[in-house]
C-alpha positions in Angstrom: 0.0 0.1 0.1 1.1 3.7 -0.5 1.8 5.8 2.2 -0.7 8.5 1.8 0.6 10.8 4.4 2.4 13.9 3.6 5.3 14.9 5.9 4.0 17.7 8.0 7.4 19.5 8.0 7.7 19.3 4.5 8.4 22.5 2.8 6.4 25.3 2.1 5.6 25.7 -1.8 4.4 28.6 -3.8 3.6 29.0 -7.5 1.7 31.9 -9.6 -1.6 29.9 -10.5 -3.1 31.6 -13.3 -1.6 31.5 -16.7 1.1 33.6 -17.7 1.0 36.9 -19.4 -1.7 40.0 -18.8 -4.9 39.9 -17.0 -7.5 41.3 -15.0 -6.2 39.2 -11.7 -3.6 37.2 -11.3 -3.2 34.5 -8.2 -0.1 33.6 -6.0 -0.8 30.3 -4.1 1.2 29.0 -1.2 0.7 26.2 0.9 2.6 24.6 4.2 3.6 25.2 7.5 5.1 28.6 7.1 1.4 30.4 5.5 0.8 31.9 8.6 4.1 33.8 8.9 4.0 34.5 5.4 0.8 35.8 5.6 1.6 38.0 8.4 4.6 39.7 6.8 3.2 40.3 3.6 0.0 41.9 4.6 0.8 42.5 8.5 -1.8 40.3 10.2 -3.1 37.1 9.6 -6.7 37.5 8.2 -9.9 35.9 9.4 -9.9 32.0 7.6 -11.7 31.7 4.4 -13.0 35.3 4.2 -11.8 37.6 1.7 -9.8 40.2 2.9 -9.1 43.6 0.8 -5.2 44.4 1.5 -2.2 46.1 0.7 0.8 43.6 -0.5 4.3 45.2 0.8 7.8 44.1 0.2 10.6 43.8 2.9 10.9 47.3 3.0 7.1 47.7 3.9 6.8 49.2 0.3 3.6 48.5 -1.4 3.6 45.9 -4.1 0.0 45.7 -5.1 -3.3 45.6 -3.5 -6.0 42.9 -3.8 -7.8 40.2 -1.9 -6.0 37.5 0.5 -7.8 34.4 1.6 -6.3 32.1 4.3 -7.6 28.7 4.4 -6.4 26.9 7.7 -5.7 23.0 7.7 -7.1 20.8 7.2 -9.8 22.4 5.5 -8.1 23.2 2.3 -7.4 22.0 -1.1 -4.3 20.4 0.0 -5.0 19.3 3.4 -2.1 22.2 4.5 -2.6 25.7 5.5 -3.1 27.5 2.3 -2.8 31.4 1.4 -4.2 32.9 -1.9 -2.8 36.3 -2.9 -5.1 37.8 -5.7 -3.6 41.0 -7.3 -3.8 42.5 -10.4 -2.7 40.0 -13.3 0.3 41.6 -14.9 3.4 39.9 -15.2 5.9 42.1 -13.0 3.4 42.2 -10.2 2.9 38.5 -10.1 6.4 38.0 -10.0 7.5 40.6 -7.6 4.5 39.3 -5.3 6.1 35.4 -5.7 9.5 36.6 -5.1 8.3 38.2 -1.8 7.2 34.9 -0.8 10.1 33.1 -1.6 12.1 35.4 0.3 9.6 34.6 3.3 11.1 30.9 3.3 8.7 29.2 0.5 10.1 27.4 -2.5 8.6 27.2 -5.9 6.2 24.1 -6.5 6.9 21.7 -8.9 4.3 20.5 -11.8 1.4 19.4 -9.8 2.8 19.4 -6.2 -0.2 21.1 -4.6 -2.6 18.3 -6.0 -0.2 15.5 -4.9 -0.4 17.1 -1.4 -3.8 17.0 -1.8 -3.9 13.4 -2.7 -1.1 12.7 0.2 -3.1 13.7 2.9 -6.7 12.1 1.6 -8.3 15.1 0.2 -8.7 13.3 -3.2 -7.9 9.9 -4.5 -5.7 9.6 -7.5 -8.3 9.3 -10.1 -10.0 12.8 -8.6 -6.6 14.3 -8.7 -6.0 13.5 -12.3 -9.7 14.6 -12.9 -8.3 18.3 -11.8 -5.7 18.4 -14.5 -8.4 17.0 -17.0 -10.9 19.4 -16.4 -7.9 22.5 -16.9 -7.4 20.8 -19.9 -11.0 20.0 -21.3 -11.5 21.2 -24.8 -15.0 20.5 -25.0 -18.5 21.2 -22.7 -18.5 17.2 -22.5 -15.1 16.5 -21.8 -15.4 19.2 -19.0 -18.8 17.9 -17.8 -16.9 14.5 -17.5 -13.8 15.6 -15.8 -16.3 17.3 -13.1 -18.1 14.1 -12.5 -14.5 12.3 -11.7 -13.6 15.1 -9.6 -16.8 14.4 -7.6 -15.9 11.1 -7.3 -18.4 8.7 -9.8 -15.5 7.1 -11.3 -13.7 6.4 -8.1 -17.2 5.1 -6.4 -17.7 2.6 -9.0 -14.2 1.3 -8.8 -14.3 1.4 -5.0 -17.6 -0.6 -5.2 -15.9 -3.3 -7.1 -12.9 -3.7 -4.9 -15.1 -4.2 -2.4 -17.3 -7.0 -3.9 -14.0 -8.7 -4.9 -12.5 -8.3 -1.4 -15.7 -10.0 0.2 -15.4 -13.0 -2.3 -11.6 -13.1 -1.7 -12.0 -13.2 2.1 -14.7 -16.0 1.6 -12.9 -18.3 -0.7 -9.4 -17.8 1.8 -11.3 -18.2 4.9 -12.7 -22.0 3.5 -8.7 -22.6 2.3 -7.5 -21.4 5.8 -10.0 -23.1 7.7 -11.0 -26.6 6.0 -12.5 -27.9 9.3 -15.2 -25.5 8.9 -16.1 -27.7 5.9 -16.8 -25.0 3.6 -17.6 -26.5 -0.1 -17.0 -23.1 -2.0 -16.1 -24.9 -5.3 -19.6 -26.3 -5.2 -21.2 -23.2 -4.1 -23.3 -21.9 -7.0 -23.1 -18.3 -5.1 -19.3 -18.1 -5.8 -19.7 -18.6 -9.5 -22.6 -16.4 -9.9 -20.7 -13.7 -7.8 -17.8 -14.0 -10.2 -19.8 -14.0 -13.3 -21.5 -11.2 -11.8 -18.1 -9.6 -10.9 -17.0 -9.8 -14.7 -19.9 -8.0 -16.3 -19.7 -5.2 -13.9 -15.9 -4.9 -14.8 -16.8 -5.2 -18.7 -19.3 -2.5 -18.1 -16.8 -0.3 -16.2 -14.2 -1.0 -18.7 -16.7 0.2 -21.7 -17.4 3.4 -19.9 -14.1 4.2 -19.0 -13.1 3.7 -22.9 -15.9 6.1 -24.0 -14.4 8.3 -20.9 -10.9 8.1 -22.5 -12.5 9.2 -25.9 -14.1 12.3 -24.3 -10.7 13.3 -23.0 -8.3 12.3 -25.8 -10.4 12.4 -28.6 -11.3 9.8 -31.2 -8.2 9.3 -33.9 -10.0 8.8 -36.8 -8.0 8.3 -40.2 -9.7 8.7 -43.5 -8.0 6.1 -45.7 -8.6 4.9 -49.6 -7.3 4.7 -53.1 -6.2 7.8 -55.0 -9.0 10.5 -55.8 -11.6 8.2 -54.0 -12.8 11.8 -52.6 -10.9 11.6 -49.0 -10.0 15.3 -49.1 -13.8 16.1 -49.5 -14.7 14.1 -46.7 -12.3 15.9 -45.1 -13.6 19.1 -45.6 -17.5 18.2 -45.0 -16.3 16.8 -41.8 -14.4 20.3 -40.6 -17.0 22.4 -42.6 -14.3 24.3 -44.3 -11.8 23.8 -47.1 -8.7 22.3 -45.2 -7.6 19.8 -48.2 -7.0 20.7 -51.7 -9.4 19.0 -53.9 -8.7 18.3 -57.5 -9.4 15.3 -60.2 -5.9 14.8 -60.5 -4.8 11.5 -58.3 -2.4 11.6 -55.8 -2.9 15.2 -54.8 -2.8 14.5 -51.1 0.9 13.9 -50.4 1.3 14.4 -46.5 -1.0 13.8 -43.8 -3.2 16.7 -42.7 -4.5 16.7 -38.9 -7.7 18.9 -38.1 -9.7 18.9 -34.8 -13.4 19.1 -34.7 -16.2 17.7 -32.4 -19.7 16.4 -32.7 -22.0 17.4 -30.2 -19.1 17.4 -27.8 -17.1 14.4 -28.9 -14.0 15.3 -29.9 -12.5 14.1 -33.4 -8.5 14.3 -34.4 -9.2 13.7 -38.1 -6.5 12.5 -40.2 -6.6 12.7 -44.2 -4.1 10.6 -45.8 -2.1 10.3 -49.3 -4.1 7.6 -51.4 -2.8 4.0 -50.7 -1.2 2.8 -53.7 2.2 1.8 -55.2 3.6 5.1 -56.1 6.6 5.7 -58.4 6.9 9.2 -57.1 9.2 9.3 -53.8 7.5 12.1 -52.6 4.1 10.4 -52.8 5.7 7.1 -51.3 6.4 9.5 -48.3 3.1 10.1 -48.0 1.5 6.7 -48.3 4.3 5.6 -45.6 3.1 8.4 -43.3 -0.5 7.2 -44.0 0.4 3.8 -42.9 2.1 4.9 -39.7 -1.1 7.3 -39.0 -3.5 3.9 -39.3 -1.2 2.1 -36.9 -1.9 4.6 -34.2 -5.6 5.6 -34.9 -8.8 4.4 -33.2 -10.9 4.0 -36.2 -10.3 4.4 -40.1 -12.7 5.2 -43.0 -12.1 3.6 -46.0 -13.9 5.9 -48.6 -14.1 4.5 -52.2 -16.2 5.5 -55.3 -20.0 5.1 -55.3 -19.5 3.3 -58.4 -17.2 0.5 -57.3 -16.7 -2.0 -54.8 -14.2 -1.3 -52.0 -12.5 -5.0 -52.3 -12.0 -4.3 -55.6 -10.9 -0.9 -55.2 -7.9 -1.9 -53.2 -9.2 -2.6 -49.3 -7.7 -6.0 -49.3 -4.5 -5.0 -51.0 -4.1 -2.0 -48.4 -2.5 -3.8 -46.0 -4.6 -1.9 -43.1 -3.8 -3.2 -39.4 -5.7 -6.4 -39.0 -7.1 -5.1 -35.2 -8.1 -1.5 -36.2 -12.1 -0.9 -36.6 -13.1 0.1 -40.1 -15.7 1.8 -41.6 -16.8 1.6 -45.2 -17.5 5.1 -47.0 -19.1 4.8 -50.4 -18.8 8.3 -51.7 -20.0 10.2 -54.8 -23.5 8.5 -54.3 -24.9 11.8 -56.0 -23.5 10.5 -59.5 -25.9 7.5 -59.7 -28.8 8.8 -57.5 -28.3 6.0 -54.6 -30.1 7.1 -51.8 -27.7 8.0 -48.8 -27.9 5.9 -45.8 -25.9 3.5 -43.0 -25.9 -0.2 -43.9 -23.4 -3.1 -43.7 -21.4 -4.7 -46.4 -20.0 -8.4 -45.6 -20.4 -7.7 -41.7 -18.9 -4.3 -42.1 -20.5 -1.0 -41.1 -21.2 1.1 -44.6 -22.2 4.5 -44.9 -23.5 5.8 -48.3 -23.1 9.7 -48.8 -21.9 12.5 -51.2 -18.9 14.4 -49.4 -19.7 17.1 -52.1 -24.0 17.7 -51.7 -23.7 17.0 -48.0 -26.1 13.8 -48.5 -25.5 11.2 -45.8 -23.2 13.4 -43.5 -25.6 13.5 -40.8 -25.9 9.4 -40.8 -21.6 9.4 -40.8 -21.7 11.7 -37.8 -24.2 9.7 -35.7 -22.5 6.4 -36.7 -19.4 8.1 -35.5 -20.9 8.7 -32.3 -22.0 5.2 -31.8 -18.7 3.7 -32.1 -18.0 4.7 -28.4 -21.9 4.6 -27.3 -21.8 8.6 -27.0 -25.1 9.9 -27.3 -24.3 13.7 -26.2 -26.3 14.0 -22.9 -25.5 11.0 -20.9 -25.1 11.8 -17.4 -22.9 8.8 -16.5 -20.2 9.8 -18.2 -16.8 10.1 -16.4 -13.2 10.9 -17.8 -10.6 8.3 -17.9 -7.0 7.8 -19.0 -5.2 5.2 -20.8 -3.6 3.7 -17.7 -7.4 3.3 -16.1 -7.8 1.2 -19.0 -5.2 -0.9 -18.6 -5.8 -1.4 -15.1 -9.3 -2.2 -15.4 -8.3 -4.9 -18.2 -5.8 -6.5 -16.1 -8.5 -6.8 -13.6 -11.0 -8.1 -16.1 -8.5 -10.8 -17.4 -7.6 -11.5 -13.7 -11.3 -12.3 -13.0 -11.6 -14.4 -16.2 -8.7 -16.4 -15.4 -10.1 -17.2 -11.6 -13.6 -18.5 -13.1 -11.5 -20.9 -15.3 -9.7 -21.8 -11.9 -13.0 -22.3 -10.5 -14.7 -24.1 -13.3 -11.9 -26.0 -14.9 -9.0 -26.5 -12.4 -11.3 -26.4 -9.4 -8.4 -24.8 -7.7 -9.1 -22.4 -4.9 -5.5 -21.2 -4.5 -5.7 -19.9 -7.8 -9.1 -18.1 -7.9 -7.8 -16.4 -4.4 -4.8 -15.3 -6.0 -6.4 -14.1 -9.1 -8.6 -12.1 -7.0 -6.1 -10.7 -5.2 -4.3 -9.3 -8.5 -7.5 -8.0 -9.4 -8.0 -6.0 -6.4 -4.7 -4.7 -6.7 -5.2 -3.8 -10.6 -8.4 -1.8 -9.6 -6.6 -0.1 -6.7 -4.3 1.4 -8.8 -6.9 3.5 -10.2 -7.9 5.4 -7.0 -3.9 5.3 -5.7 -4.7 2.7 -2.9 -1.7 0.6 -4.3 0.7 2.1 -6.7 4.2 2.5 -6.9 6.3 6.2 -6.4 7.6 6.2 -9.8 3.5 6.1 -11.1 2.9 9.0 -8.8 5.7 11.2 -10.1 5.3 10.5 -13.6 1.2 11.4 -13.3 1.7 14.5 -11.0 4.8 15.7 -13.5 2.1 16.5 -16.3 0.2 18.7 -13.9 0.6 22.7 -14.5 2.8 24.1 -12.2 0.2 26.2 -9.3 -2.1 23.3 -9.4 
């Protein structure tokens, strides 16, 4: 278990908590045991706790640096769990620098990235998933992402994880008790309730994984690569999705030589669109490099749209020869349906989703957008969304694998010891999410990505 107790004698830290540059208001934040002496020196007295007090900030000679608001939060009722001081002055860079220098002269040191949030975690003010949600909320690019981050910050994600851990722990205790005390004659291997409870845990963990995957996409966005043969209308589709002439469109095959990236959102779902060079054997060295980059983009994509001419067949037109990553999810886009008066819409071709549309006229684009949202089970109005990260998905996937291994140990091997160990591994994997169990180097990696002042 991680020792989540901050050192009470740790350094007092300080940082400018507002973005660099000019602004109406700037904030210097201080946290630690030296806060009472610092605030008394800067404003001449200790203000009333949790009250905004209008004061003059002074330097070592008693000269005014600025005037503004001082707010003093007494431990443990603060963000970090320590004494905290916020000095809110005018947001000019020189003023903020002078105020920060004054605080540092009085015994504070510059905070490292994420150090305020790390102290909040160490003092049990936030668990690890909530601390990460603070950074996700700051970095949100869409309203949906901000909403899901806020739900994680308020503990929605953590509560679901902790609920699973509690059930796993209870089942593990029952199994281990039966192993350790055979004289009690508990035949848990023949107890149907154990198998049923384990099956229920697997279903709940799988559902949590699906929701976390949606949360990760709301945070990071869906990376969508537009691929196909030259002159199939890939750039036209890119322009239709972005609503602007992002890509050059001509009748000449091979116009796109490089990867073109744009970011859009569909009802709050962020999309990272990548238009690529047509996949073909090219004689031109520049086009060959474009094809190579297209394949690199496909290897890192979440989903691909294979665009082909409405008069043709995707299998005939290079799909089988394209060499797409076999695990990459794919949607066929039958473009240029306006040329043969084919109705737009969504269907399937040999088990693969297919959208019929015209990037030129816009017919069928609504169906494509709805299809893209359905790929991540996103409806734009879900109240169950929460933000998640790749490390969360990895932890849940490992826990799911451990539970399935335990199910096999119960059904096929009749091995109680193996089941107990698999339950323990699942418990540890899920506990990594909230920080109940994790390595110190993981904490350093997570909090180093936060902004300074948070």
